[in-house]
Structures are given as C-alpha cells and as structure tokens.
Phi, psi and omega in degrees: 000132178251104186299320182291315179295323179297317180295317180295325179292318178299315181297317182300309184288325178300315181293323178298325181274359176072030179256147172274169178297323179294319181294320177294318180297322181297322179295335183252007180062038173229166181271169183296332180294325178296318179296320179300318179295323178298313186290334178273357180078014180283323180214175178236158179299151177295146181304327185292341182246004182300314181296319179295319180296317180297321180295317179297320181282344178081029177229169177273161186297323180298316178295324178298313181295326180275350182070031183249129180265099182248027184297312180295320179296319180294321179296320178296317179296320179295318179296317179297320179295321180295314180297323180295318182284339180246027186301313183297316181297316180297321180295317180295320178297319179297314180297316180297319180297316179297317180296318180297319179295317179298316181295317178297317179297320180298314182289328177293315182290320188254025179306120178065020181262346180234140178179173177228132178242127178255135181224161175209165184261158172231080185218140183285334184261327184235129176250131182215149170207157182183190180222157171237122174252144181218147176227176177299337184268327187200168170234143179234129177257129177238113177267099187293321187207140169215121184234147174257132179231133180201160177297335183269356183301128179087002179247171180294335183278357181298142182299140180248143182227165180246340183209148183221133171236134174234129179239136168269122187244140167241113190058241180251016183257132178279119182264320185220142181230134173231134181232130172250106186279171178297151171239149188236151174274184183295342182259007179084009178274143179289130175264116183285154173258145160291140186299325179293324178291321179297318179296323180295336178297339182247042181294333177224128174233129176234128182211138173281133181253136179296145181302327185297335182284328176046059184296333183281351180271104184252137169254166183302325184272356182291148181230127178247128182202164172260131173256115182253118179241136176213154181254122181281170178293343175270011178067029178261130179270119180251137179231133180224125177264122182252105182291138180253132180256132176284116181276313182203159175225141172234119183219172184288352176250006177200147181280310180202132179223126178259138178250000000 
C-alpha cells in the first residue's frame, strides 16, 4: 500500500466529482479534516469505511489501496468481455445488417427491372398463353401453348393451309416473328397442313427481345396481341388478331399484382 499515492487518488477523483472534503467526509460520517489528512498522505481511511469510500469514488478497493486509477482500463476490459460473451450475436447482427443494406441497395437500383408477366388469349378460334420474363439486359417471350379450335378440327373438313406466319405485336409493332414455310413432296407439289397441326408446330416460341422494345412496359392504351396469318390451299391470305390479356405480373417493385 502506498499511502501517498492513495491520498492523491482520493483527491483527484473527489475533485472530478465536484465534491468538497467536507461533502465527502459527510458521506462517510467523518469530518473534512480527516479527508484532508488522507489526501496529504498523513493518514489512511479506517478499514471499516474503505469499501464505502471506494464505492463513492467509483473504483474497487484494491485499486484504492494501491493508489491506482484503472477506471478506463476496467471499462475497456468489461466492454471486451461483453463482446467476447456475445460474439455470435454480434456477428449475426453484423451479417444481417450487411445483407439488409445489400438487399435495399439491390431493390433501389433494380426497381421494376426484373419480372415475369403471364398472359393468355380471349379468342374463340385460337387459344394461347405464355409468359414474358425481363431483366435489365433482355426480355424473353415464351409461348407455352397455342391451339386452334373449330367444329371441324380433326375431321376431313378441317381447313388446310400451305403457309403460316405468327407475329407477337405490341400496338402496331412486330416484336416476334415465327414462320412455317411450305413443304413439298418428291414431285415439287405443296403438301398442305391441317391448320390445327400447323398451329401445334409452334407450341413453344422462345425469343430474345431487344431492350429498345420494352415489351413489359405497358400503358393503359397499349395493346398486346398475336397476329396469325395463313395461306389457304385456295391461295387466300387470312389474318386473325388474337388479343392477349395480362393475367398477372411479378416484378422487383411488387410481389404480385392481378389486372
């Protein structure tokens, strides 16, 4: 025990806390002169009040007796101990925070840039459905199904054709084109298709769409449809526009929206 260092430590902390010698003595039921003697190194506090004095000063009794001010060091050790005991929790919070920031940044940057649009037809002769997927780089149209329906389908009276063109149209612009050309027998004669068989040839269409077309960007007045053109065996060109209805959309700025 260093009596002089102990006195100087008591004086230092008392002044930091804004107490007079009399005020400190009153808390310990001693007079101010006793406190003065401690601080001058003339005497030391009675053993019976050491713990109370250390508590008032905010240090432990051992540091008080040694005259060592380890308050900042103790606080650092306590903080380090807390982090050590809560390491897993702190790590999980850090990982979650980084992930949340990344996710927020992703949605801000890519707002409405990724999505899937599902569509189907409302036509008495042609049934179609499919999807449009889009990213910042491209759009892909997938025509899952297109069927021709008529009372004559599958019978000898079913209409026969020699050539088929299908266009995916947005307003009056052709976005996608599919062509089924004539086929010939060994003698150079055109072999006709039943129209239902020709339509089945295009059961799936996959095509990359240029970014400039922005097919997924719809305004209220926009119209999306299939234009089906075919040449009959009588050399008559028939054209039928099959309007496509947007059933649902899933995009990066909305989870699900039905129209």
